[in-house]
C-alpha positions as a Markdown table, in Angstrom:
| # | Residue | x | y | z |
|---|---|---|---|---|
| 1 | Met | -23.9 | -3.4 | -16.2 |
| 2 | Lys | -22.9 | -3.9 | -12.6 |
| 3 | Lys | -21.9 | -0.9 | -11.0 |
| 4 | Lys | -18.2 | -0.7 | -10.0 |
| 5 | Ile | -16.9 | 1.1 | -6.9 |
| 6 | Ser | -13.3 | 2.4 | -5.7 |
| 7 | Ile | -12.1 | 1.1 | -2.4 |
| 8 | Ala | -9.4 | 2.7 | -0.4 |
| 9 | Ile | -7.6 | 1.0 | 2.4 |
| 10 | Asp | -5.2 | 3.1 | 4.5 |
| 11 | Gly | -3.4 | 2.2 | 7.9 |
| 12 | Tyr | 0.1 | 1.8 | 9.6 |
| 13 | Ser | 2.5 | -0.7 | 8.4 |
| 14 | Ser | 2.2 | -4.4 | 9.1 |
| 15 | Cys | -1.4 | -4.3 | 9.4 |
| 16 | Gly | -2.4 | -6.6 | 7.2 |
| 17 | Lys | -3.6 | -3.8 | 4.3 |
| 18 | Ser | -2.2 | -5.8 | 1.3 |
| 19 | Thr | -3.1 | -9.0 | 2.3 |
| 20 | Leu | -6.7 | -8.2 | 2.7 |
| 21 | Ala | -6.7 | -5.5 | -0.2 |
| 22 | Lys | -5.6 | -8.6 | -2.5 |
| 23 | Ala | -8.4 | -10.9 | -1.1 |
| 24 | Val | -11.1 | -8.1 | -1.7 |
| 25 | Ala | -9.9 | -7.2 | -5.3 |
| 26 | Lys | -9.9 | -10.9 | -6.3 |
| 27 | Glu | -13.6 | -11.4 | -4.8 |
| 28 | Leu | -14.9 | -8.6 | -6.5 |
| 29 | Asn | -12.6 | -9.3 | -9.9 |
| 30 | Tyr | -11.2 | -5.4 | -9.5 |
| 31 | Ile | -7.6 | -4.3 | -10.2 |
| 32 | Tyr | -5.4 | -4.5 | -7.2 |
| 33 | Val | -2.9 | -1.5 | -6.7 |
| 34 | Asp | 0.0 | -2.0 | -4.0 |
| 35 | Thr | 0.9 | 1.5 | -3.4 |
| 36 | Gly | 3.3 | 0.6 | -0.9 |
| 37 | Ala | 5.2 | -1.7 | -3.5 |
| 38 | Met | 5.5 | 1.3 | -5.5 |
| 39 | Tyr | 7.4 | 3.3 | -2.9 |
| 40 | Arg | 9.6 | 0.1 | -2.2 |
| 41 | Ala | 10.4 | -0.1 | -5.7 |
| 42 | Met | 11.5 | 3.4 | -5.9 |
| 43 | Thr | 13.6 | 2.9 | -2.7 |
| 44 | Leu | 15.2 | 0.0 | -4.2 |
| 45 | His | 15.9 | 2.2 | -7.2 |
| 46 | Ala | 17.6 | 4.7 | -4.8 |
| 47 | Ile | 19.8 | 2.1 | -3.0 |
| 48 | Lys | 20.8 | 0.7 | -6.3 |
| 49 | Arg | 21.8 | 3.7 | -7.5 |
| 50 | Gly | 24.0 | 4.7 | -4.4 |
| 51 | Tyr | 21.6 | 7.6 | -3.5 |
| 52 | Val | 21.1 | 5.9 | 0.0 |
| 53 | Thr | 24.3 | 6.2 | 2.1 |
| 54 | Pro | 25.0 | 5.9 | 5.7 |
| 55 | Glu | 24.7 | 9.7 | 6.0 |
| 56 | Gly | 21.3 | 9.4 | 4.7 |
| 57 | Leu | 19.4 | 10.0 | 1.4 |
| 58 | Asn | 20.7 | 12.0 | -1.3 |
| 59 | Glu | 17.4 | 13.6 | -2.3 |
| 60 | Glu | 18.8 | 16.0 | -4.8 |
| 61 | Ala | 20.0 | 12.6 | -6.6 |
| 62 | Leu | 17.0 | 10.9 | -6.6 |
| 63 | Ile | 15.0 | 13.8 | -7.7 |
| 64 | Asn | 17.1 | 14.4 | -10.9 |
| 65 | Asp | 16.7 | 10.7 | -11.7 |
| 66 | Leu | 13.1 | 10.4 | -11.5 |
| 67 | Asp | 12.5 | 10.3 | -15.1 |
| 68 | Asn | 14.5 | 7.3 | -15.4 |
| 69 | Val | 12.2 | 5.4 | -12.9 |
| 70 | Tyr | 9.3 | 3.3 | -14.2 |
| 71 | Ile | 7.0 | 1.3 | -12.1 |
| 72 | Thr | 4.6 | -1.1 | -13.4 |
| 73 | Phe | 2.7 | -4.2 | -12.2 |
| 74 | Gln | 3.0 | -7.7 | -14.3 |
| 75 | Tyr | 0.7 | -10.6 | -13.9 |
| 76 | Asn | 2.4 | -13.8 | -13.4 |
| 77 | Pro | 0.4 | -16.7 | -14.9 |
| 78 | Val | 2.2 | -19.2 | -12.8 |
| 79 | Ser | 1.5 | -17.6 | -9.3 |
| 80 | Phe | -1.6 | -15.8 | -10.1 |
| 81 | Lys | -0.5 | -12.7 | -8.6 |
| 82 | Ser | 0.6 | -9.4 | -9.6 |
| 83 | Glu | 4.3 | -8.7 | -9.6 |
| 84 | Thr | 6.1 | -5.3 | -9.3 |
| 85 | Cys | 8.5 | -4.3 | -11.8 |
| 86 | Leu | 11.1 | -1.7 | -11.9 |
| 87 | Asn | 12.3 | -0.6 | -15.2 |
| 88 | Gly | 11.0 | -3.4 | -16.7 |
| 89 | Thr | 12.6 | -6.3 | -14.0 |
| 90 | Val | 10.3 | -8.2 | -11.5 |
| 91 | Val | 11.5 | -7.0 | -8.2 |
| 92 | Glu | 8.9 | -8.3 | -6.0 |
| 93 | Lys | 10.9 | -10.3 | -3.7 |
| 94 | Glu | 13.9 | -7.6 | -3.5 |
| 95 | Ile | 11.5 | -5.0 | -2.4 |
| 96 | Arg | 10.3 | -7.1 | 0.6 |
| 97 | Gln | 13.8 | -7.1 | 2.2 |
| 98 | Met | 14.5 | -5.4 | 5.5 |
| 99 | Gln | 17.0 | -3.2 | 3.6 |
| 100 | Val | 14.2 | -1.6 | 1.6 |
| 101 | Ser | 11.9 | -1.5 | 4.6 |
| 102 | Lys | 14.7 | 0.7 | 6.6 |
| 103 | His | 14.7 | 3.2 | 3.9 |
| 104 | Val | 11.4 | 3.3 | 2.4 |
| 105 | Ser | 9.8 | 5.9 | 4.8 |
| 106 | Pro | 12.1 | 8.6 | 4.0 |
| 107 | Val | 12.2 | 7.9 | 0.5 |
| 108 | Ser | 8.4 | 8.5 | 0.7 |
| 109 | Thr | 8.8 | 11.6 | 2.2 |
| 110 | Val | 9.9 | 13.3 | -0.9 |
| 111 | Lys | 7.4 | 15.6 | -2.5 |
| 112 | Glu | 8.5 | 15.0 | -5.8 |
| 113 | Val | 8.5 | 11.4 | -5.0 |
| 114 | Arg | 5.1 | 11.4 | -4.0 |
| 115 | Ala | 3.9 | 13.7 | -6.9 |
| 116 | Lys | 5.3 | 11.3 | -9.2 |
| 117 | Leu | 3.8 | 8.1 | -7.7 |
| 118 | Val | 0.4 | 9.6 | -6.9 |
| 119 | Lys | -0.2 | 10.9 | -10.3 |
| 120 | Leu | 0.3 | 7.4 | -11.7 |
| 121 | Gln | -2.2 | 5.9 | -8.7 |
| 122 | Lys | -4.7 | 8.4 | -9.6 |
| 123 | Arg | -4.6 | 7.6 | -13.4 |
| 124 | Leu | -4.8 | 3.8 | -12.4 |
| 125 | Ser | -8.2 | 4.6 | -10.2 |
| 126 | Glu | -10.1 | 6.8 | -12.7 |
| 127 | Asn | -12.4 | 4.0 | -14.0 |
| 128 | Lys | -13.2 | 2.6 | -10.4 |
| 129 | Gly | -13.4 | -1.1 | -10.1 |
| 130 | Val | -10.1 | -0.7 | -8.2 |
| 131 | Val | -8.7 | -1.6 | -4.3 |
| 132 | Met | -5.9 | 0.6 | -3.5 |
| 133 | Asp | -4.1 | 0.4 | -0.3 |
| 134 | Gly | -1.5 | 2.4 | 1.1 |
| 135 | Arg | -1.0 | 5.3 | 3.4 |
| 136 | Asp | -2.7 | 8.5 | 1.8 |
| 137 | Ile | -5.2 | 6.6 | -0.5 |
| 138 | Gly | -8.6 | 7.9 | 1.2 |
| 139 | Thr | -7.0 | 11.4 | 1.6 |
| 140 | Val | -4.9 | 12.2 | -1.3 |
| 141 | Val | -5.1 | 9.7 | -4.1 |
| 142 | Ile | -8.8 | 8.8 | -4.3 |
| 143 | Pro | -10.5 | 11.2 | -1.6 |
| 144 | Asp | -13.8 | 10.4 | -3.5 |
| 145 | Ala | -13.5 | 6.8 | -2.8 |
| 146 | Asp | -16.8 | 5.0 | -2.3 |
| 147 | Leu | -15.5 | 3.1 | 0.6 |
| 148 | Lys | -12.6 | 4.0 | 2.7 |
| 149 | Val | -11.0 | 1.5 | 5.6 |
| 150 | Phe | -8.4 | 2.8 | 8.0 |
| 151 | Met | -7.1 | -0.3 | 9.5 |
| 152 | Val | -5.2 | -0.6 | 13.0 |
| 153 | Ala | -3.7 | -3.1 | 14.9 |
| 154 | Thr | -1.8 | -3.2 | 18.3 |
| 155 | Pro | 2.1 | -2.9 | 18.1 |
| 156 | Glu | 2.8 | -6.4 | 19.3 |
| 157 | Val | 0.4 | -8.0 | 16.7 |
| 158 | Arg | 1.8 | -6.0 | 13.9 |
| 159 | Ile | 5.3 | -7.0 | 15.1 |
| 160 | Gln | 4.5 | -10.9 | 14.9 |
| 161 | Arg | 2.7 | -10.4 | 11.8 |
| 162 | Arg | 6.0 | -8.8 | 10.2 |
| 163 | Tyr | 8.0 | -11.3 | 11.7 |
| 164 | Asp | 6.1 | -14.6 | 10.5 |
| 165 | Glu | 6.2 | -12.9 | 7.2 |
| 166 | Leu | 10.0 | -12.6 | 6.9 |
| 167 | Ile | 10.9 | -15.7 | 8.4 |
| 168 | Ser | 8.6 | -17.6 | 6.0 |
| 169 | Lys | 10.5 | -15.7 | 3.2 |
| 170 | Gly | 13.8 | -17.1 | 4.8 |
| 171 | Val | 14.7 | -13.5 | 5.8 |
| 172 | Ala | 17.0 | -13.6 | 9.0 |
| 173 | Val | 15.7 | -10.9 | 11.2 |
| 174 | Ser | 15.0 | -10.2 | 14.8 |
| 175 | Lys | 11.6 | -9.0 | 16.6 |
| 176 | Glu | 13.7 | -5.9 | 17.8 |
| 177 | Glu | 14.5 | -5.0 | 14.6 |
| 178 | Ile | 11.3 | -5.0 | 13.2 |
| 179 | Lys | 10.2 | -3.4 | 16.4 |
| 180 | Gln | 12.5 | -0.6 | 15.6 |
| 181 | Asn | 11.5 | -0.5 | 11.9 |
| 182 | Ile | 8.1 | -0.2 | 12.7 |
| 183 | Thr | 8.3 | 2.5 | 15.2 |
| 184 | Glu | 10.6 | 4.7 | 12.8 |
| 185 | Arg | 8.1 | 4.1 | 10.0 |
| 186 | Asp | 5.2 | 5.2 | 11.9 |
| 187 | His | 6.7 | 8.4 | 13.1 |
| 188 | Ile | 7.8 | 9.3 | 9.8 |
| 189 | Asp | 4.6 | 8.5 | 8.0 |
| 190 | Ser | 2.7 | 10.4 | 10.4 |
| 191 | Asn | 4.8 | 13.5 | 10.6 |
| 192 | Arg | 6.1 | 14.1 | 7.0 |
| 193 | Glu | 5.2 | 17.1 | 5.6 |
| 194 | Thr | 3.8 | 16.1 | 2.2 |
| 195 | Asp | 0.7 | 13.9 | 2.6 |
| 196 | Pro | 1.3 | 12.3 | 6.2 |
| 197 | Leu | -0.7 | 9.3 | 7.3 |
| 198 | Arg | -4.1 | 10.6 | 8.5 |
| 199 | Gln | -7.3 | 8.7 | 9.1 |
| 200 | Ala | -9.9 | 10.4 | 6.4 |
| 201 | Ala | -12.9 | 11.7 | 8.5 |
| 202 | Asp | -15.5 | 9.3 | 6.4 |
| 203 | Ser | -13.4 | 6.2 | 6.8 |
| 204 | Val | -14.3 | 3.0 | 8.7 |
| 205 | Val | -12.1 | 1.8 | 11.3 |
| 206 | Leu | -10.9 | -1.7 | 11.2 |
| 207 | Asp | -9.0 | -2.8 | 14.0 |
| 208 | Asn | -8.0 | -6.3 | 13.2 |
| 209 | Ser | -5.8 | -7.2 | 16.2 |
| 210 | Asp | -8.1 | -9.7 | 16.9 |
| 211 | Leu | -9.8 | -10.6 | 13.9 |
| 212 | Ser | -8.7 | -13.6 | 11.3 |
| 213 | Leu | -8.4 | -12.6 | 7.6 |
| 214 | Asp | -11.6 | -14.4 | 7.1 |
| 215 | Glu | -13.5 | -12.0 | 9.6 |
| 216 | Gln | -11.8 | -9.0 | 8.0 |
| 217 | Phe | -12.7 | -10.3 | 4.4 |
| 218 | Glu | -16.3 | -10.7 | 5.4 |
| 219 | Phe | -16.5 | -7.2 | 7.1 |
| 220 | Ile | -15.2 | -5.3 | 4.0 |
| 221 | Thr | -17.0 | -7.4 | 1.4 |
| 222 | Lys | -20.2 | -7.0 | 3.1 |
| 223 | Lys | -19.9 | -3.1 | 2.9 |
| 224 | Ala | -18.6 | -3.1 | -0.5 |
| 225 | Gln | -21.4 | -5.4 | -1.8 |
| 226 | Glu | -24.0 | -3.0 | 0.0 |
| 227 | Leu | -22.7 | 0.0 | -1.8 |
| 228 | Ile | -22.8 | -1.8 | -5.1 |
| 229 | Ser | -26.2 | -2.9 | -4.7 |
| 230 | Asn | -27.3 | 0.5 | -3.6 |
| 231 | Gly | -25.7 | 2.0 | -6.6 |
| 232 | Glu | -27.6 | -0.6 | -9.0 |
| 233 | Gln | -30.9 | 0.3 | -7.2 |
| 234 | Ile | -30.6 | 3.8 | -8.0 |
| 235 | Ser | -29.4 | 3.6 | -11.4 |
| 236 | Glu | -32.6 | 1.5 | -11.9 |
| 237 | Leu | -34.8 | 4.2 | -10.4 |
| 238 | Gln | -33.3 | 7.0 | -12.8 |
């Protein structure tokens, strides 16, 4: 039986983590877990329930409602993609809107929210054969991951990527809005009290500012295949 490994991809928003993780998972025939989508779904729930107000997030109300939040992934045979479901409803398009982007970091700082989602993420990674991306995958969710990657890119590149993504989806947004959103999210993600964004000591840094998706894909899959091959060789010797 071919050895399976776990791959953790962390990094700042709009670095292309999800795009790369999906491609790698498809190549290896692994499960892809979009942890960012899970936090976005939780944020959408908070918005719909009125827990997000002009005055800020009503953390107590959200915490008291956590048992009523069910986040799953559903495979779409038409698009050949995994879609995020919130309480049984596909919300893949809704969670990508700027309204959710503006509030996802504050929701993600709530330790009870993180505890609920990290528990689910850990369960999804138990049997390996998984590619997971997010902010704390290599440091908290699967600290024993076989391959840890920390992705970075220049602010200008990240802004342009996010802008192109939203425009392609028909979302009216300015680059200034995106710049402000990315700056705020970076600050919150890096300074939150619970599980802040940190580079794992044993991670490989991938600066993709000037790399194509194919180049990034080749970089990661080569390292993954080396680990898989080494593991198989060790098993044969035992």
